[in-house]
C-alpha positions as a Markdown table, in Angstrom:
| # | Residue | x | y | z |
|---|---|---|---|---|
| 1 | Met | 171.3 | -84.9 | 177.8 |
| 2 | Gln | 168.5 | -82.5 | 178.4 |
| 3 | Gln | 169.3 | -80.6 | 175.2 |
| 4 | Thr | 169.3 | -83.8 | 173.2 |
| 5 | Ala | 166.0 | -84.9 | 174.6 |
| 6 | Phe | 164.5 | -81.5 | 173.8 |
| 7 | Glu | 165.6 | -81.7 | 170.2 |
| 8 | Ala | 164.1 | -85.2 | 169.8 |
| 9 | Leu | 160.6 | -84.0 | 170.8 |
| 10 | Pro | 158.4 | -83.1 | 167.8 |
| 11 | Leu | 157.5 | -79.5 | 167.6 |
| 12 | Ala | 153.9 | -78.5 | 168.0 |
| 13 | Gly | 152.2 | -77.8 | 164.7 |
| 14 | Thr | 154.7 | -79.7 | 162.5 |
| 15 | Val | 153.3 | -81.8 | 159.7 |
| 16 | Pro | 154.7 | -85.3 | 159.5 |
| 17 | His | 153.0 | -86.1 | 156.2 |
| 18 | Asp | 154.8 | -86.2 | 152.9 |
| 19 | Leu | 153.4 | -83.3 | 150.8 |
| 20 | Ser | 155.2 | -84.2 | 147.6 |
| 21 | Ile | 153.2 | -84.4 | 144.4 |
| 22 | Val | 153.3 | -88.2 | 144.2 |
| 23 | Ala | 152.4 | -88.5 | 147.9 |
| 24 | Leu | 149.5 | -86.1 | 147.5 |
| 25 | Phe | 148.1 | -88.2 | 144.8 |
| 26 | Leu | 148.6 | -91.5 | 146.7 |
| 27 | Gln | 147.2 | -90.2 | 149.9 |
| 28 | Ser | 144.2 | -88.5 | 148.4 |
| 29 | Asp | 140.6 | -89.8 | 148.5 |
| 30 | Ala | 139.4 | -92.1 | 145.7 |
| 31 | Ile | 137.1 | -89.4 | 144.3 |
| 32 | Val | 140.0 | -86.9 | 144.3 |
| 33 | Lys | 142.2 | -89.5 | 142.6 |
| 34 | Ile | 139.6 | -90.0 | 139.8 |
| 35 | Val | 139.4 | -86.2 | 139.3 |
| 36 | Met | 143.2 | -85.9 | 139.1 |
| 37 | Leu | 143.5 | -88.8 | 136.6 |
| 38 | Met | 140.8 | -87.3 | 134.5 |
| 39 | Leu | 142.6 | -84.0 | 134.4 |
| 40 | Leu | 145.9 | -85.6 | 133.6 |
| 41 | Val | 144.5 | -87.5 | 130.7 |
| 42 | Ala | 142.7 | -84.4 | 129.4 |
| 43 | Ser | 145.9 | -82.4 | 129.6 |
| 44 | Phe | 147.9 | -85.1 | 127.8 |
| 45 | Trp | 145.3 | -85.5 | 125.1 |
| 46 | Ser | 145.1 | -81.7 | 124.7 |
| 47 | Trp | 148.8 | -81.4 | 124.1 |
| 48 | Ala | 148.6 | -84.3 | 121.6 |
| 49 | Val | 145.9 | -82.4 | 119.7 |
| 50 | Ile | 147.8 | -79.1 | 119.9 |
| 51 | Phe | 151.0 | -80.6 | 118.4 |
| 52 | Asp | 149.0 | -82.5 | 115.8 |
| 53 | Lys | 147.1 | -79.4 | 114.6 |
| 54 | Ala | 150.2 | -77.2 | 114.6 |
| 55 | Ile | 152.1 | -79.6 | 112.4 |
| 56 | Arg | 149.1 | -80.2 | 110.2 |
| 57 | Leu | 148.6 | -76.5 | 109.6 |
| 58 | Arg | 152.2 | -76.0 | 108.6 |
| 59 | Arg | 151.9 | -78.9 | 106.1 |
| 60 | Leu | 148.6 | -77.6 | 104.7 |
| 61 | His | 150.1 | -74.1 | 104.1 |
| 62 | His | 153.1 | -75.7 | 102.4 |
| 63 | Ala | 151.0 | -77.9 | 100.2 |
| 64 | Ala | 148.7 | -75.0 | 99.3 |
| 65 | Thr | 151.7 | -72.9 | 98.3 |
| 66 | Asn | 153.1 | -75.7 | 96.1 |
| 67 | Phe | 149.7 | -76.3 | 94.4 |
| 68 | Glu | 149.2 | -72.6 | 93.8 |
| 69 | Glu | 152.6 | -72.4 | 92.1 |
| 70 | Ser | 151.5 | -75.3 | 89.8 |
| 71 | Phe | 148.1 | -73.8 | 89.2 |
| 72 | Trp | 149.3 | -70.3 | 88.3 |
| 73 | Ser | 152.3 | -71.6 | 86.3 |
| 74 | Gly | 150.3 | -71.2 | 83.0 |
| 75 | Gly | 150.0 | -74.9 | 82.3 |
| 76 | Ser | 146.9 | -76.8 | 81.2 |
| 77 | Leu | 144.2 | -77.3 | 83.9 |
| 78 | Asp | 143.4 | -80.7 | 82.4 |
| 79 | Asp | 147.0 | -81.8 | 82.8 |
| 80 | Leu | 147.1 | -80.5 | 86.3 |
| 81 | Tyr | 143.9 | -82.4 | 87.1 |
| 82 | Glu | 145.4 | -85.6 | 85.6 |
| 83 | Arg | 148.4 | -85.2 | 87.9 |
| 84 | Val | 146.3 | -84.6 | 91.0 |
| 85 | Gly | 144.2 | -87.7 | 90.4 |
| 86 | Gln | 141.0 | -88.8 | 92.1 |
| 87 | Arg | 142.5 | -88.6 | 95.6 |
| 88 | Pro | 143.7 | -85.1 | 96.2 |
| 89 | Pro | 146.3 | -84.9 | 99.0 |
| 90 | Asp | 145.2 | -81.6 | 100.6 |
| 91 | Pro | 142.1 | -79.4 | 100.8 |
| 92 | Met | 143.0 | -76.9 | 98.2 |
| 93 | Thr | 143.7 | -79.6 | 95.7 |
| 94 | Ala | 140.4 | -81.2 | 96.7 |
| 95 | Val | 138.6 | -77.9 | 95.9 |
| 96 | Phe | 140.2 | -77.8 | 92.5 |
| 97 | Ser | 139.5 | -81.5 | 91.8 |
| 98 | Ala | 135.8 | -81.2 | 92.7 |
| 99 | Ala | 135.3 | -78.2 | 90.3 |
| 100 | Met | 137.2 | -79.9 | 87.5 |
| 101 | Arg | 135.2 | -83.1 | 88.0 |
| 102 | Glu | 131.9 | -81.3 | 87.7 |
| 103 | Trp | 133.2 | -79.4 | 84.6 |
| 104 | Arg | 134.3 | -82.6 | 82.9 |
| 105 | Arg | 131.0 | -84.4 | 83.6 |
| 106 | Ser | 129.0 | -81.5 | 82.2 |
| 107 | Ala | 131.2 | -81.3 | 79.1 |
| 108 | Ala | 131.0 | -85.0 | 78.5 |
| 109 | Lys | 127.2 | -84.9 | 78.7 |
| 110 | Gly | 127.0 | -81.9 | 76.3 |
| 111 | Leu | 125.6 | -79.5 | 78.9 |
| 112 | Leu | 127.6 | -76.5 | 77.6 |
| 113 | Gly | 125.6 | -75.8 | 74.5 |
| 114 | Thr | 123.3 | -72.9 | 75.6 |
| 115 | Ala | 123.8 | -69.9 | 77.8 |
| 116 | Ile | 121.3 | -71.2 | 80.3 |
| 117 | Met | 123.2 | -74.5 | 80.7 |
| 118 | Arg | 126.5 | -72.7 | 81.1 |
| 119 | Ala | 125.0 | -70.5 | 83.8 |
| 120 | Ser | 123.6 | -73.5 | 85.6 |
| 121 | Leu | 127.0 | -75.2 | 85.4 |
| 122 | Gln | 128.7 | -72.1 | 86.9 |
| 123 | Gln | 126.3 | -72.3 | 89.9 |
| 124 | Arg | 126.9 | -76.0 | 90.3 |
| 125 | Ile | 130.6 | -75.5 | 90.3 |
| 126 | Glu | 130.4 | -72.8 | 92.9 |
| 127 | Arg | 128.2 | -75.0 | 95.1 |
| 128 | Val | 130.5 | -77.9 | 94.7 |
| 129 | Met | 133.5 | -75.9 | 95.7 |
| 130 | Asn | 131.8 | -74.4 | 98.7 |
| 131 | Val | 130.7 | -77.8 | 99.9 |
| 132 | Thr | 134.2 | -79.1 | 99.5 |
| 133 | Val | 135.7 | -76.3 | 101.5 |
| 134 | Gly | 133.3 | -76.9 | 104.3 |
| 135 | Arg | 133.9 | -80.7 | 104.3 |
| 136 | Glu | 137.7 | -80.3 | 104.2 |
| 137 | Met | 137.7 | -77.7 | 107.0 |
| 138 | Glu | 135.5 | -79.9 | 109.1 |
| 139 | Arg | 138.0 | -82.7 | 108.6 |
| 140 | Val | 141.1 | -80.6 | 109.5 |
| 141 | Glu | 139.4 | -79.0 | 112.5 |
| 142 | Arg | 138.5 | -82.3 | 114.1 |
| 143 | Phe | 139.1 | -82.4 | 117.9 |
| 144 | Met | 139.1 | -78.6 | 118.1 |
| 145 | Ala | 135.9 | -79.0 | 120.1 |
| 146 | Phe | 137.8 | -81.1 | 122.6 |
| 147 | Leu | 140.2 | -78.3 | 123.3 |
| 148 | Ala | 137.3 | -75.9 | 123.8 |
| 149 | Thr | 135.6 | -78.4 | 126.2 |
| 150 | Val | 138.8 | -78.9 | 128.2 |
| 151 | Gly | 139.4 | -75.2 | 128.5 |
| 152 | Ala | 135.9 | -74.6 | 129.7 |
| 153 | Thr | 135.4 | -77.5 | 132.0 |
| 154 | Ala | 138.8 | -78.4 | 133.5 |
| 155 | Pro | 138.8 | -75.6 | 136.1 |
| 156 | Phe | 135.4 | -76.7 | 137.3 |
| 157 | Val | 136.4 | -80.4 | 137.5 |
| 158 | Gly | 139.4 | -79.3 | 139.5 |
| 159 | Leu | 137.2 | -77.2 | 141.7 |
| 160 | Phe | 135.0 | -80.3 | 142.3 |
| 161 | Gly | 138.1 | -82.1 | 143.5 |
| 162 | Thr | 139.0 | -79.2 | 145.8 |
| 163 | Val | 135.5 | -79.1 | 147.4 |
| 164 | Trp | 135.6 | -82.8 | 147.9 |
| 165 | Gly | 139.0 | -82.7 | 149.5 |
| 166 | Ile | 138.0 | -79.9 | 151.8 |
| 167 | Met | 134.9 | -81.8 | 152.9 |
| 168 | Asp | 137.2 | -84.8 | 153.6 |
| 169 | Ser | 139.4 | -82.6 | 155.7 |
| 170 | Phe | 136.5 | -81.4 | 157.8 |
| 171 | Gln | 135.4 | -85.0 | 158.3 |
| 172 | Ser | 139.0 | -85.8 | 159.5 |
| 173 | Ile | 138.8 | -82.9 | 162.0 |
| 174 | Ala | 135.4 | -84.1 | 163.3 |
| 175 | Ala | 136.6 | -87.6 | 163.6 |
| 176 | Ser | 139.9 | -86.8 | 165.4 |
| 177 | Lys | 138.5 | -83.8 | 167.3 |
| 178 | Asn | 141.8 | -82.1 | 166.5 |
| 179 | Thr | 142.2 | -78.8 | 164.6 |
| 180 | Ser | 146.0 | -78.9 | 164.4 |
| 181 | Leu | 147.7 | -78.3 | 161.0 |
| 182 | Ala | 148.8 | -82.0 | 161.0 |
| 183 | Val | 145.2 | -83.0 | 160.6 |
| 184 | Val | 144.0 | -80.3 | 158.1 |
| 185 | Ala | 147.1 | -79.8 | 155.9 |
| 186 | Pro | 147.1 | -83.1 | 153.9 |
| 187 | Gly | 143.4 | -82.7 | 152.8 |
| 188 | Ile | 143.8 | -79.1 | 151.9 |
| 189 | Ala | 147.0 | -79.7 | 150.0 |
| 190 | Glu | 145.3 | -82.5 | 148.0 |
| 191 | Ser | 142.4 | -80.1 | 147.3 |
| 192 | Leu | 144.7 | -77.3 | 146.0 |
| 193 | Phe | 146.6 | -79.8 | 143.9 |
| 194 | Ala | 143.4 | -80.8 | 142.1 |
| 195 | Thr | 142.7 | -77.2 | 141.4 |
| 196 | Ala | 146.2 | -76.7 | 140.1 |
| 197 | Leu | 145.8 | -79.7 | 137.7 |
| 198 | Gly | 142.5 | -78.2 | 136.5 |
| 199 | Leu | 144.4 | -75.0 | 135.6 |
| 200 | Val | 147.3 | -76.9 | 134.1 |
| 201 | Ala | 144.8 | -78.6 | 131.7 |
| 202 | Ala | 142.7 | -75.6 | 131.0 |
| 203 | Ile | 145.1 | -72.8 | 130.3 |
| 204 | Pro | 147.1 | -74.4 | 127.4 |
| 205 | Ala | 143.8 | -75.7 | 125.9 |
| 206 | Val | 142.3 | -72.2 | 125.9 |
| 207 | Val | 145.4 | -70.5 | 124.5 |
| 208 | Ala | 145.9 | -73.2 | 121.8 |
| 209 | Tyr | 142.3 | -73.2 | 120.8 |
| 210 | Asn | 142.2 | -69.4 | 120.2 |
| 211 | Lys | 145.5 | -69.5 | 118.3 |
| 212 | Leu | 144.5 | -72.6 | 116.2 |
| 213 | Ala | 141.0 | -71.3 | 115.5 |
| 214 | Thr | 142.5 | -68.1 | 114.2 |
| 215 | Asp | 145.0 | -70.0 | 112.0 |
| 216 | Phe | 142.3 | -72.3 | 110.7 |
| 217 | Gly | 140.1 | -69.3 | 109.9 |
| 218 | Arg | 142.9 | -67.8 | 107.8 |
| 219 | Tyr | 143.4 | -71.1 | 106.0 |
| 220 | Ala | 139.7 | -71.3 | 105.3 |
| 221 | Gly | 139.8 | -67.8 | 103.9 |
| 222 | Arg | 142.7 | -68.9 | 101.7 |
| 223 | Leu | 140.6 | -71.8 | 100.3 |
| 224 | Glu | 137.6 | -69.5 | 99.7 |
| 225 | Ala | 139.8 | -67.0 | 97.9 |
| 226 | Phe | 141.1 | -69.7 | 95.6 |
| 227 | Ala | 137.6 | -71.0 | 95.0 |
| 228 | Ser | 136.5 | -67.6 | 94.0 |
| 229 | Glu | 139.5 | -67.1 | 91.6 |
| 230 | Phe | 139.0 | -70.5 | 90.1 |
| 231 | Ser | 135.3 | -69.8 | 89.6 |
| 232 | Ala | 136.1 | -66.6 | 87.8 |
| 233 | Ile | 138.5 | -68.5 | 85.5 |
| 234 | Leu | 135.9 | -71.1 | 84.7 |
| 235 | Ser | 133.3 | -68.4 | 84.1 |
| 236 | Arg | 135.6 | -66.6 | 81.6 |
| 237 | Gln | 136.1 | -69.9 | 79.7 |
| 238 | Leu | 132.3 | -70.5 | 79.7 |
| 239 | Asp | 131.7 | -67.0 | 78.3 |
| 240 | Glu | 134.3 | -67.6 | 75.5 |
| 241 | Arg | 132.5 | -70.6 | 74.3 |
| 242 | Pro | 130.3 | -70.0 | 71.2 |
């Protein structure tokens, strides 16, 4: 009987609170809950952006490879332009279409008669292709700034939740006048959980941003290389005109 009674007594320093992840969220302060929800939403949206950009990059490189095969196949550029149409499906095709559109407009208006006109056309085509590259890259890099923002701010948002949770723990100690682990542990656990969520949101965002930014830079270089090659082709055709 004495042994049974002894086992039934709670041990000093034990923590009767549930410290599971769900319980930590439900037991946390309203401010800490808001911080956790913000970090969870930011993490979810970051992964959505990461998967979207990774899939889009793969499609862009595949489309660029297919277009380059058609472009360098030796066929007529006018026929290729007719197949592409007025709504190019990918950035490289858009660069080609913009240059051909400017070429055709100038040819239709008879602006290829003199050497000065041809030189002016060459400059306009180069500007048009550069503007198209910039516009298309701005479109495909949309939401990249969001990844950079999450990677830079999520740890500090989590730190704010940590500081708030520790302050709440100290207030609990002052109110109960008890410094045992049972009073302090829940608030500290909630605080550390907020910090962990901040890192969970920030680390993938930073890694993905660096990787995607490098890949987008390479793709932009591929577009610029094509624009330079196409400009050289058009320049030769202009020089061959009487």
